[in-house]
C-alpha positions in Angstrom: 0.0 0.0 0.0 1.3 3.4 -0.9 1.3 6.3 1.6 -1.3 8.2 -0.3 -3.6 5.1 -0.4 -3.4 4.8 3.4 -4.2 8.5 3.8 -7.2 8.2 1.5 -8.4 5.2 3.4 -8.2 7.1 6.7 -10.0 10.1 5.1 -12.8 8.0 3.6 -13.4 6.2 7.0 -13.8 9.1 9.5 -14.5 8.2 13.1 -13.7 4.5 12.8 -11.5 2.7 15.3 -8.1 2.0 13.6 -6.8 -1.5 14.3 -3.7 -3.3 13.2 -3.4 -7.1 12.9 0.3 -7.7 13.1 0.0 -11.5 12.5 -3.1 -13.6 11.9 -5.4 -13.4 14.9 -3.2 -11.0 16.9 -3.9 -7.3 17.2 -1.7 -4.4 18.2 -3.1 -3.4 21.6 -5.6 -0.6 22.0 -2.9 1.2 24.0 -0.8 1.9 20.9 0.6 5.3 19.9 2.1 6.5 16.7 5.6 7.4 18.0 7.5 8.1 14.8 7.0 8.6 11.1 10.1 8.1 9.0 10.8 9.2 5.5 13.3 6.5 4.6 15.7 6.4 1.7 17.1 3.0 0.9 20.4 3.0 -1.1 21.4 -0.6 -1.6 23.7 -3.0 -3.3 22.6 -6.6 -3.6 24.8 -9.7 -3.6 25.2 -9.5 -7.3 26.7 -6.0 -7.1 23.6 -4.4 -8.5 22.7 -1.0 -7.1 19.1 0.1 -6.2 17.4 2.8 -4.3 13.9 3.6 -3.2 11.9 5.5 -0.6 9.5 4.3 2.0 7.3 5.7 4.8 7.7 3.9 8.1 5.1 4.5 10.8 6.2 3.2 14.2 3.5 1.8 16.5 4.3 1.5 20.3 2.1 0.0 23.0 2.2 2.2 26.2 2.6 0.1 29.3 0.8 2.8 31.3 -2.4 2.2 29.2 -2.3 -1.6 29.2 -6.0 -2.1 30.0 -7.2 0.5 27.4 -10.1 -0.8 25.3 -10.8 2.1 22.9 -8.5 2.1 19.8 -7.1 5.2 18.2 -9.6 6.6 15.7 -8.9 7.2 12.0 -9.4 10.9 12.7 -6.7 11.0 15.4 -4.2 9.0 13.2 -4.9 11.3 10.3 -4.4 14.4 12.5 -1.0 13.0 13.5 0.0 12.2 10.0 -1.2 15.6 8.7 0.9 17.4 11.3 3.9 15.3 10.4 3.3 16.1 6.7 3.2 19.9 7.5 6.5 19.7 9.4 8.3 17.3 7.2 6.4 16.4 4.0 5.9 12.7 3.5 6.5 11.0 0.1 3.0 10.0 -1.0 3.8 7.6 -3.9 6.0 5.3 -1.8 5.3 2.1 0.1 4.1 2.5 3.7 5.3 0.1 6.4 4.4 -0.2 10.0 7.2 -0.9 12.5 6.0 -2.8 15.6 7.1 -5.1 18.3 5.9 -6.4 21.7 7.4 -8.8 24.3 6.3 -11.9 22.2 6.8 -10.5 18.7 10.2 -9.3 17.4 10.6 -5.8 16.0 9.7 -5.9 12.3 8.7 -3.5 9.5 5.4 -4.9 8.3 3.7 -4.4 4.9 0.0 -3.8 4.5 -1.4 -7.1 3.1 -5.0 -5.9 3.1 -7.7 -4.1 5.1 -11.3 -4.6 6.1 -14.0 -2.3 7.3 -16.8 -3.5 9.6 -18.7 -2.5 12.7 -17.1 0.9 13.0 -13.6 -0.5 12.6 -10.9 -0.1 10.0 -8.5 -3.0 10.3 -5.2 -3.2 8.5 -3.8 -6.7 8.0 0.0 -6.5 8.2 2.6 -9.1 7.3 6.2 -9.6 6.7 8.0 -10.2 3.5 10.6 -12.9 3.4 14.1 -12.0 2.6 15.1 -13.0 -0.9 18.1 -13.0 -3.2 17.7 -10.2 -5.8 20.5 -11.5 -8.0 19.4 -15.1 -8.5 20.6 -15.3 -12.1 24.1 -14.0 -11.0 24.2 -16.4 -8.0 23.0 -19.4 -10.0 19.8 -19.8 -7.9 16.5 -21.0 -9.4 14.4 -17.9 -10.2 11.0 -19.7 -10.5 10.8 -21.1 -7.0 10.7 -18.1 -4.6 9.6 -20.3 -1.6 12.8 -22.4 -1.9 15.0 -21.6 1.1 18.5 -21.6 -0.3 21.2 -19.2 0.7 22.0 -16.9 -2.2 25.6 -16.4 -1.5 27.0 -19.9 -0.9 30.7 -20.3 -1.2 31.9 -20.8 -4.7 29.0 -19.1 -6.5 31.0 -15.9 -7.1 28.2 -13.6 -6.2 29.5 -12.3 -2.9 
């Protein structure tokens, strides 16, 4: 999901509770806060010596221990007010991927992609998920391109890609 798509989704669903499912059946607690919005520039080189760069928006979600029993989720209006304020101070790139950074005591810190969303009973829920790491230089490394699910290290000794 692009940053502008997320903002449109918030604007078109005023007053709804904003929930995040960080893995199937597990929601970010109602005590979450938006603690940081990052305009990130990635400048990378893959294991095949190919360069790449792109931008992302990363929104950090944090659960406040002081509000552990909270039952009411942040509304779309409040989230939008936060993001609009951020955008006035430091404009966000709108045509870039948006990710949500989150962790809790039983879930490692991760940057999660938006896999989908649902709207029901006064709630807007974003379904988040991780993307597996992958070798971007499969042809150079001699790895099969067609089977993405295959768990093979890209840069094995002797392949010449690292």
